C-alpha positions in Angstrom: 27.1 8.9 75.1 24.1 6.7 73.8 21.1 5.9 74.6 19.8 2.4 75.2 16.1 1.0 76.0 15.8 -2.5 77.2 13.0 -4.5 75.6 10.4 -4.5 78.6 11.2 -0.5 78.3 10.2 -0.2 74.9 7.7 -2.2 75.2 5.8 -0.2 78.4 6.6 3.2 76.5 4.9 1.7 73.4 1.9 1.1 75.6 1.9 3.7 77.5 1.7 6.0 74.5 -0.9 3.7 72.5 -3.3 3.8 75.7 -3.1 7.3 75.4 -3.3 8.2 72.3 -6.6 6.2 72.2 -8.1 9.0 74.5 -6.0 11.8 73.3 -3.7 11.7 70.5 -2.5 15.3 71.4 -2.0 14.3 75.0 -0.3 11.2 73.5 2.7 13.4 71.4 2.4 16.0 74.1 4.2 13.0 76.7 5.6 10.9 73.8 8.3 14.6 73.3 8.5 15.3 77.1 9.6 11.6 77.5 12.3 12.2 74.7 13.4 15.5 76.4 14.0 14.0 79.6 16.0 11.0 77.9 18.0 13.5 75.9 18.8 15.5 79.3 19.9 12.3 81.1 22.4 11.6 77.9 23.9 14.8 79.1 23.4 14.8 82.7 23.2 11.0 83.6 23.2 11.6 87.0 20.3 14.0 86.9 17.7 11.7 88.3 17.9 10.1 91.9 19.4 7.4 93.2 17.1 4.5 94.4 17.8 1.8 96.8 19.1 -0.4 94.0 22.9 -0.3 93.2 23.3 2.2 90.7 19.9 2.2 89.5 18.2 6.2 89.3 14.7 7.2 88.6 14.0 10.9 86.7 9.9 11.8 86.9 8.9 13.2 83.5 7.4 16.3 85.3 4.8 17.6 84.6 3.5 14.3 83.7 3.0 11.5 86.0 5.6 9.0 84.6 9.2 8.0 86.1 11.8 6.8 83.7 14.1 4.0 85.5 17.6 3.7 84.3 21.3 2.7 84.7 24.3 5.3 83.6 27.6 3.7 82.6 30.4 5.6 81.2 29.3 5.2 77.6 25.6 4.8 77.7 22.0 5.2 79.4 19.7 2.4 79.9 16.3 2.7 80.4 15.1 -0.1 82.1 11.4 1.1 83.0 8.7 3.8 81.8 6.3 3.6 84.0 3.3 5.4 85.7 4.2 6.5 88.8 1.3 5.2 90.7 2.4 1.6 89.3 4.6 -0.3 91.9 8.3 0.2 91.6 10.2 -2.3 89.7 10.8 -5.4 92.3 
């Protein structure tokens, strides 16, 4: 099983961490490490996230932080589609 971030998801993650680092470098490191831990968990348990209304798309909250990872799991990989703050609208 492998993990792949789409370009939009990688850009979203970069923007989240860059914005956060400007305010709190330690906070950005904490969020980055927690997101990595959740992504690692998804590699071990790809169906751990909640199913969404979109067929095959799942969402995992990066607790205790207000971020959600939206992804699709296949037999060989977990494809991260988005990394977004939970106050933002879900993907259309």
